[in-house]
mmCIF file as gemmi writes it, N, C-alpha and C atoms, coordinates in Angstrom:
data_model
loop_
_atom_site.group_PDB
_atom_site.id
_atom_site.type_symbol
_atom_site.label_atom_id
_atom_site.label_alt_id
_atom_site.label_comp_id
_atom_site.label_asym_id
_atom_site.label_entity_id
_atom_site.label_seq_id
_atom_site.pdbx_PDB_ins_code
_atom_site.Cartn_x
_atom_site.Cartn_y
_atom_site.Cartn_z
_atom_site.occupancy
_atom_site.B_iso_or_equiv
_atom_site.pdbx_formal_charge
_atom_site.auth_seq_id
_atom_site.auth_asym_id
_atom_site.pdbx_PDB_model_num
ATOM 1 N N . MET Axp A 1 ? -148.764 -96.485 -118.096 1 0 ? 1 A 1
ATOM 2 C CA . MET Axp A 1 ? -148.492 -96.905 -116.748 1 0 ? 1 A 1
ATOM 3 C C . MET Axp A 1 ? -149.576 -96.302 -115.861 1 0 ? 1 A 1
ATOM 4 N N . ARG Axp A 2 ? -150.252 -97.14 -115.148 1 0 ? 2 A 1
ATOM 5 C CA . ARG Axp A 2 ? -151.28 -96.665 -114.228 1 0 ? 2 A 1
ATOM 6 C C . ARG Axp A 2 ? -150.629 -96.307 -112.897 1 0 ? 2 A 1
ATOM 7 N N . ARG Axp A 3 ? -150.972 -95.132 -112.394 1 0 ? 3 A 1
ATOM 8 C CA . ARG Axp A 3 ? -150.424 -94.681 -111.121 1 0 ? 3 A 1
ATOM 9 C C . ARG Axp A 3 ? -151.522 -94.657 -110.081 1 0 ? 3 A 1
ATOM 10 N N . ARG Axp A 4 ? -151.184 -94.983 -108.868 1 0 ? 4 A 1
ATOM 11 C CA . ARG Axp A 4 ? -152.167 -94.959 -107.784 1 0 ? 4 A 1
ATOM 12 C C . ARG Axp A 4 ? -152.41 -93.546 -107.285 1 0 ? 4 A 1
ATOM 13 N N . ASP Axp A 5 ? -151.43 -92.663 -107.445 1 0 ? 5 A 1
ATOM 14 C CA . ASP Axp A 5 ? -151.524 -91.343 -106.826 1 0 ? 5 A 1
ATOM 15 C C . ASP Axp A 5 ? -151.669 -90.198 -107.821 1 0 ? 5 A 1
ATOM 16 N N . GLY Axp A 6 ? -152.046 -90.483 -109.046 1 0 ? 6 A 1
ATOM 17 C CA . GLY Axp A 6 ? -152.178 -89.387 -110.004 1 0 ? 6 A 1
ATOM 18 C C . GLY Axp A 6 ? -152.586 -89.882 -111.37 1 0 ? 6 A 1
ATOM 19 N N . VAL Axp A 7 ? -152.415 -89.022 -112.321 1 0 ? 7 A 1
ATOM 20 C CA . VAL Axp A 7 ? -152.78 -89.311 -113.701 1 0 ? 7 A 1
ATOM 21 C C . VAL Axp A 7 ? -151.849 -90.378 -114.263 1 0 ? 7 A 1
ATOM 22 N N . SER Axp A 8 ? -152.427 -91.284 -115.069 1 0 ? 8 A 1
ATOM 23 C CA . SER Axp A 8 ? -151.623 -92.334 -115.691 1 0 ? 8 A 1
ATOM 24 C C . SER Axp A 8 ? -150.608 -91.734 -116.648 1 0 ? 8 A 1
ATOM 25 N N . LEU Axp A 9 ? -149.509 -92.439 -116.842 1 0 ? 9 A 1
ATOM 26 C CA . LEU Axp A 9 ? -148.457 -92.003 -117.748 1 0 ? 9 A 1
ATOM 27 C C . LEU Axp A 9 ? -148.527 -92.817 -119.032 1 0 ? 9 A 1
ATOM 28 N N . LEU Axp A 10 ? -148.18 -92.177 -120.137 1 0 ? 10 A 1
ATOM 29 C CA . LEU Axp A 10 ? -148.148 -92.848 -121.426 1 0 ? 10 A 1
ATOM 30 C C . LEU Axp A 10 ? -146.756 -92.67 -122.008 1 0 ? 10 A 1
ATOM 31 N N . LEU Axp A 11 ? -146.087 -93.76 -122.287 1 0 ? 11 A 1
ATOM 32 C CA . LEU Axp A 11 ? -144.757 -93.718 -122.882 1 0 ? 11 A 1
ATOM 33 C C . LEU Axp A 11 ? -144.884 -94.009 -124.368 1 0 ? 11 A 1
ATOM 34 N N . VAL Axp A 12 ? -144.322 -93.124 -125.195 1 0 ? 12 A 1
ATOM 35 C CA . VAL Axp A 12 ? -144.344 -93.324 -126.647 1 0 ? 12 A 1
ATOM 36 C C . VAL Axp A 12 ? -142.954 -93.068 -127.201 1 0 ? 12 A 1
ATOM 37 N N . ARG Axp A 13 ? -142.713 -93.605 -128.381 1 0 ? 13 A 1
ATOM 38 C CA . ARG Axp A 13 ? -141.435 -93.334 -129.034 1 0 ? 13 A 1
ATOM 39 C C . ARG Axp A 13 ? -141.392 -91.875 -129.467 1 0 ? 13 A 1
ATOM 40 N N . GLU Axp A 14 ? -140.211 -91.307 -129.477 1 0 ? 14 A 1
ATOM 41 C CA . GLU Axp A 14 ? -140.049 -89.895 -129.819 1 0 ? 14 A 1
ATOM 42 C C . GLU Axp A 14 ? -140.556 -89.596 -131.217 1 0 ? 14 A 1
ATOM 43 N N . ASP Axp A 15 ? -140.289 -90.476 -132.182 1 0 ? 15 A 1
ATOM 44 C CA . ASP Axp A 15 ? -140.745 -90.209 -133.542 1 0 ? 15 A 1
ATOM 45 C C . ASP Axp A 15 ? -142.261 -90.22 -133.642 1 0 ? 15 A 1
ATOM 46 N N . SER Axp A 16 ? -142.946 -91.005 -132.813 1 0 ? 16 A 1
ATOM 47 C CA . SER Axp A 16 ? -144.404 -91 -132.798 1 0 ? 16 A 1
ATOM 48 C C . SER Axp A 16 ? -144.934 -89.702 -132.2 1 0 ? 16 A 1
ATOM 49 N N . ALA Axp A 17 ? -144.311 -89.235 -131.144 1 0 ? 17 A 1
ATOM 50 C CA . ALA Axp A 17 ? -144.743 -87.999 -130.502 1 0 ? 17 A 1
ATOM 51 C C . ALA Axp A 17 ? -144.554 -86.813 -131.439 1 0 ? 17 A 1
ATOM 52 N N . THR Axp A 18 ? -143.467 -86.819 -132.19 1 0 ? 18 A 1
ATOM 53 C CA . THR Axp A 18 ? -143.204 -85.724 -133.123 1 0 ? 18 A 1
ATOM 54 C C . THR Axp A 18 ? -144.251 -85.69 -134.216 1 0 ? 18 A 1
ATOM 55 N N . SER Axp A 19 ? -144.607 -86.851 -134.763 1 0 ? 19 A 1
ATOM 56 C CA . SER Axp A 19 ? -145.596 -86.87 -135.833 1 0 ? 19 A 1
ATOM 57 C C . SER Axp A 19 ? -146.965 -86.473 -135.3 1 0 ? 19 A 1
ATOM 58 N N . ALA Axp A 20 ? -147.281 -86.791 -134.047 1 0 ? 20 A 1
ATOM 59 C CA . ALA Axp A 20 ? -148.546 -86.372 -133.454 1 0 ? 20 A 1
ATOM 60 C C . ALA Axp A 20 ? -148.575 -84.854 -133.299 1 0 ? 20 A 1
ATOM 61 N N . ALA Axp A 21 ? -147.463 -84.273 -132.895 1 0 ? 21 A 1
ATOM 62 C CA . ALA Axp A 21 ? -147.387 -82.818 -132.765 1 0 ? 21 A 1
ATOM 63 C C . ALA Axp A 21 ? -147.536 -82.152 -134.125 1 0 ? 21 A 1
ATOM 64 N N . ASP Axp A 22 ? -146.938 -82.732 -135.15 1 0 ? 22 A 1
ATOM 65 C CA . ASP Axp A 22 ? -147.08 -82.191 -136.5 1 0 ? 22 A 1
ATOM 66 C C . ASP Axp A 22 ? -148.539 -82.232 -136.939 1 0 ? 22 A 1
ATOM 67 N N . GLY Axp A 23 ? -149.233 -83.301 -136.592 1 0 ? 23 A 1
ATOM 68 C CA . GLY Axp A 23 ? -150.658 -83.424 -136.922 1 0 ? 23 A 1
ATOM 69 C C . GLY Axp A 23 ? -151.49 -82.38 -136.204 1 0 ? 23 A 1
ATOM 70 N N . ALA Axp A 24 ? -151.156 -82.091 -134.962 1 0 ? 24 A 1
ATOM 71 C CA . ALA Axp A 24 ? -151.884 -81.078 -134.2 1 0 ? 24 A 1
ATOM 72 C C . ALA Axp A 24 ? -151.683 -79.697 -134.813 1 0 ? 24 A 1
ATOM 73 N N . VAL Axp A 25 ? -150.477 -79.415 -135.262 1 0 ? 25 A 1
ATOM 74 C CA . VAL Axp A 25 ? -150.197 -78.125 -135.9 1 0 ? 25 A 1
ATOM 75 C C . VAL Axp A 25 ? -150.977 -78.014 -137.205 1 0 ? 25 A 1
ATOM 76 N N . ALA Axp A 26 ? -151.014 -79.078 -137.981 1 0 ? 26 A 1
ATOM 77 C CA . ALA Axp A 26 ? -151.764 -79.072 -139.24 1 0 ? 26 A 1
ATOM 78 C C . ALA Axp A 26 ? -153.254 -78.867 -138.981 1 0 ? 26 A 1
ATOM 79 N N . ALA Axp A 27 ? -153.784 -79.52 -137.948 1 0 ? 27 A 1
ATOM 80 C CA . ALA Axp A 27 ? -155.2 -79.359 -137.61 1 0 ? 27 A 1
ATOM 81 C C . ALA Axp A 27 ? -155.499 -77.927 -137.162 1 0 ? 27 A 1
ATOM 82 N N . ALA Axp A 28 ? -154.605 -77.341 -136.389 1 0 ? 28 A 1
ATOM 83 C CA . ALA Axp A 28 ? -154.797 -75.959 -135.936 1 0 ? 28 A 1
ATOM 84 C C . ALA Axp A 28 ? -154.781 -74.999 -137.12 1 0 ? 28 A 1
ATOM 85 N N . ARG Axp A 29 ? -153.889 -75.228 -138.061 1 0 ? 29 A 1
ATOM 86 C CA . ARG Axp A 29 ? -153.844 -74.37 -139.249 1 0 ? 29 A 1
ATOM 87 C C . ARG Axp A 29 ? -155.11 -74.521 -140.083 1 0 ? 29 A 1
ATOM 88 N N . ALA Axp A 30 ? -155.604 -75.745 -140.228 1 0 ? 30 A 1
ATOM 89 C CA . ALA Axp A 30 ? -156.833 -75.973 -140.985 1 0 ? 30 A 1
ATOM 90 C C . ALA Axp A 30 ? -158.013 -75.278 -140.316 1 0 ? 30 A 1
ATOM 91 N N . LEU Axp A 31 ? -158.09 -75.355 -138.988 1 0 ? 31 A 1
ATOM 92 C CA . LEU Axp A 31 ? -159.165 -74.676 -138.261 1 0 ? 31 A 1
ATOM 93 C C . LEU Axp A 31 ? -159.066 -73.167 -138.443 1 0 ? 31 A 1
ATOM 94 N N . ARG Axp A 32 ? -157.847 -72.645 -138.321 1 0 ? 32 A 1
ATOM 95 C CA . ARG Axp A 32 ? -157.656 -71.202 -138.508 1 0 ? 32 A 1
ATOM 96 C C . ARG Axp A 32 ? -158.129 -70.767 -139.886 1 0 ? 32 A 1
ATOM 97 N N . ASN Axp A 33 ? -157.76 -71.517 -140.909 1 0 ? 33 A 1
ATOM 98 C CA . ASN Axp A 33 ? -158.147 -71.157 -142.269 1 0 ? 33 A 1
ATOM 99 C C . ASN Axp A 33 ? -159.653 -71.289 -142.484 1 0 ? 33 A 1
ATOM 100 N N . ALA Axp A 34 ? -160.261 -72.31 -141.904 1 0 ? 34 A 1
ATOM 101 C CA . ALA Axp A 34 ? -161.707 -72.472 -142.027 1 0 ? 34 A 1
ATOM 102 C C . ALA Axp A 34 ? -162.433 -71.319 -141.342 1 0 ? 34 A 1
ATOM 103 N N . LEU Axp A 35 ? -161.989 -70.957 -140.145 1 0 ? 35 A 1
ATOM 104 C CA . LEU Axp A 35 ? -162.635 -69.866 -139.417 1 0 ? 35 A 1
ATOM 105 C C . LEU Axp A 35 ? -162.457 -68.52 -140.115 1 0 ? 35 A 1
ATOM 106 N N . ALA Axp A 36 ? -161.366 -68.373 -140.843 1 0 ? 36 A 1
ATOM 107 C CA . ALA Axp A 36 ? -161.127 -67.117 -141.563 1 0 ? 36 A 1
ATOM 108 C C . ALA Axp A 36 ? -162.166 -66.895 -142.656 1 0 ? 36 A 1
ATOM 109 N N . HIS Axp A 37 ? -162.798 -67.966 -143.124 1 0 ? 37 A 1
ATOM 110 C CA . HIS Axp A 37 ? -163.77 -67.849 -144.209 1 0 ? 37 A 1
ATOM 111 C C . HIS Axp A 37 ? -165.209 -67.801 -143.713 1 0 ? 37 A 1
ATOM 112 N N . LEU Axp A 38 ? -165.41 -67.891 -142.415 1 0 ? 38 A 1
ATOM 113 C CA . LEU Axp A 38 ? -166.752 -67.802 -141.841 1 0 ? 38 A 1
ATOM 114 C C . LEU Axp A 38 ? -167.013 -66.381 -141.37 1 0 ? 38 A 1
ATOM 115 N N . PRO Axp A 39 ? -168.284 -65.954 -141.428 1 0 ? 39 A 1
ATOM 116 C CA . PRO Axp A 39 ? -168.61 -64.663 -140.814 1 0 ? 39 A 1
ATOM 117 C C . PRO Axp A 39 ? -168.268 -64.707 -139.321 1 0 ? 39 A 1
ATOM 118 N N . GLY Axp A 40 ? -167.93 -63.574 -138.739 1 0 ? 40 A 1
ATOM 119 C CA . GLY Axp A 40 ? -167.487 -63.512 -137.348 1 0 ? 40 A 1
ATOM 120 C C . GLY Axp A 40 ? -168.42 -64.185 -136.375 1 0 ? 40 A 1
ATOM 121 N N . GLU Axp A 41 ? -169.722 -63.952 -136.513 1 0 ? 41 A 1
ATOM 122 C CA . GLU Axp A 41 ? -170.685 -64.538 -135.58 1 0 ? 41 A 1
ATOM 123 C C . GLU Axp A 41 ? -170.734 -66.061 -135.715 1 0 ? 41 A 1
ATOM 124 N N . ALA Axp A 42 ? -170.673 -66.573 -136.924 1 0 ? 42 A 1
ATOM 125 C CA . ALA Axp A 42 ? -170.689 -68.026 -137.135 1 0 ? 42 A 1
ATOM 126 C C . ALA Axp A 42 ? -169.435 -68.665 -136.556 1 0 ? 42 A 1
ATOM 127 N N . ALA Axp A 43 ? -168.292 -68.021 -136.736 1 0 ? 43 A 1
ATOM 128 C CA . ALA Axp A 43 ? -167.04 -68.546 -136.187 1 0 ? 43 A 1
ATOM 129 C C . ALA Axp A 43 ? -167.104 -68.595 -134.662 1 0 ? 43 A 1
ATOM 130 N N . ALA Axp A 44 ? -167.67 -67.557 -134.063 1 0 ? 44 A 1
ATOM 131 C CA . ALA Axp A 44 ? -167.804 -67.522 -132.605 1 0 ? 44 A 1
ATOM 132 C C . ALA Axp A 44 ? -168.716 -68.645 -132.118 1 0 ? 44 A 1
ATOM 133 N N . GLU Axp A 45 ? -169.82 -68.894 -132.828 1 0 ? 45 A 1
ATOM 134 C CA . GLU Axp A 45 ? -170.74 -69.97 -132.433 1 0 ? 45 A 1
ATOM 135 C C . GLU Axp A 45 ? -170.056 -71.33 -132.49 1 0 ? 45 A 1
ATOM 136 N N . VAL Axp A 46 ? -169.267 -71.562 -133.53 1 0 ? 46 A 1
ATOM 137 C CA . VAL Axp A 46 ? -168.565 -72.835 -133.675 1 0 ? 46 A 1
ATOM 138 C C . VAL Axp A 46 ? -167.606 -73.042 -132.501 1 0 ? 46 A 1
ATOM 139 N N . LEU Axp A 47 ? -166.857 -72.013 -132.151 1 0 ? 47 A 1
ATOM 140 C CA . LEU Axp A 47 ? -165.898 -72.131 -131.061 1 0 ? 47 A 1
ATOM 141 C C . LEU Axp A 47 ? -166.579 -72.305 -129.704 1 0 ? 47 A 1
ATOM 142 N N . VAL Axp A 48 ? -167.683 -71.602 -129.492 1 0 ? 48 A 1
ATOM 143 C CA . VAL Axp A 48 ? -168.395 -71.696 -128.209 1 0 ? 48 A 1
ATOM 144 C C . VAL Axp A 48 ? -168.989 -73.095 -128.037 1 0 ? 48 A 1
ATOM 145 N N . GLU Axp A 49 ? -169.426 -73.715 -129.124 1 0 ? 49 A 1
ATOM 146 C CA . GLU Axp A 49 ? -169.964 -75.07 -129.024 1 0 ? 49 A 1
ATOM 147 C C . GLU Axp A 49 ? -168.883 -76.046 -128.532 1 0 ? 49 A 1
ATOM 148 N N . GLU Axp A 50 ? -167.675 -75.883 -129.012 1 0 ? 50 A 1
ATOM 149 C CA . GLU Axp A 50 ? -166.59 -76.807 -128.65 1 0 ? 50 A 1
ATOM 150 C C . GLU Axp A 50 ? -165.905 -76.406 -127.352 1 0 ? 50 A 1
ATOM 151 N N . PHE Axp A 51 ? -165.776 -75.117 -127.111 1 0 ? 51 A 1
ATOM 152 C CA . PHE Axp A 51 ? -165.072 -74.606 -125.932 1 0 ? 51 A 1
ATOM 153 C C . PHE Axp A 51 ? -165.998 -73.67 -125.164 1 0 ? 51 A 1
ATOM 154 N N . PRO Axp A 52 ? -166.932 -74.229 -124.379 1 0 ? 52 A 1
ATOM 155 C CA . PRO Axp A 52 ? -167.932 -73.386 -123.698 1 0 ? 52 A 1
ATOM 156 C C . PRO Axp A 52 ? -167.382 -72.452 -122.679 1 0 ? 52 A 1
């Protein structure tokens, strides 16, 4: 839904939103595990590139 006075709204089914949240949690865990295997400086560089 496009709004004139603010950010647009997106309506989704609850089961779709839940599966998207599950995917985000899985991605966060994968990132955590990947960063755990990188040297500290390399992990910091990767994060700074994405989150300046």
